[in-house]
Steps between C-alpha positions, in 0.01 A plus 500: 500500500124434502284424780166463333169357614213412259171401650346251254185422716345623819138412491447282805354147481308554167607659172296806400474679168853666435632353830685165554573304813829536693822515304809730492812532304804630664832598335794579733824577321422264214375214731142411388242367754132413486301532829192296494344377177118542492274440192594700202858582613651389176264723302595797713860414455454513125332827514795648686763347267681318783700217371407166662843358440640768734300390800724266698312478841135480579365549858148376591375630822232240572293242334168686455416490124502873449877494583609199281239396244690670211821320573442180311412691185806712541721192546368340183542814305862527599524128385351584161723795463793254527636629851795306600615709805421354851212660679497523880161478674436604858181377665356310785466122470231391265574698201759257383231224520256710299770565217598135491144381476428733199816401324422130566141502371589722194796273417725795505871541555634856521807610303643665814556400856290629807671533833242499780580688814267416781390777730463397848163621664564755792866543415689824431815427285719603226401291193736669233831682531753628244747787474208751415193410706352280782156361485326406832171330556296571802171351649159657444174438683252328268275192490786289358875517482596830357820706460597848412819589318756764572753615220803700623782639296841479663717802525613594146862567412649849517486688166811627326527864463641525135574874535750414783680200347851541377505420135780236548341307793530132479182295435573286803515816719164615368345144583629549849355843544159360391522258791571784736871436559781739529792433264846442641836422334708183572656676799173593659495864395165660442461584115131578468256551776158364401288781607695741271417307197151364559147594566263347756311184390153550353216430749398141551126412497274238662158382422254283705211300354217399728222295357176405703566554861339629814674765697724370782778667702803295371438613158636848558833336600542353152404822328701746698670766291388347157482755221203360309214278652226322313240380749183327376181605700217307336343415848524638838 
């Protein structure tokens, strides 16, 4: 099960030769995310053979151009490639107006729906949760509303030890063992003890993305025990 980060751009406020502005692609257990979308993001995506159709959620940290100016081009390319799957967009208020204005004046209607999730300035909150991961936003210290993002895998299921399984074990028993349960018969007698037939779960990982921010004490609270940290440091 992959936990793979691809940095598409990390050039600061202005693109440089061979370097693009902020954008990242994150794949966690076949969940595909884009974090920020600076100029040239879709060119970088094409170079890395990432499928645009797999990206389901885009997180924009703040509304300085080097973090979102590649977004409209990306949205139009998804449209031209006949995307039909809904896209979820997380950002502070204002990006929705920018997108609607560009669609209005280009007389465009996208093939797919965009669900806009507004980030609240200064708030630390869970913005996405499923059976595999949680995603949190947390405030950063910048000249305008700015959020970091924390991606955390939940505890993974125990792994079946195939070498220990009886050849005639029922499939429903195996499913219960994967959930960490012991198996009992109808009278409550223990048939299979979980730890005798399973291995410990694979490690769960976490990743924190901090775009433009000054250092402030509360930041360490959000980042405590994170496995991988990206922290932009263009300015002091």
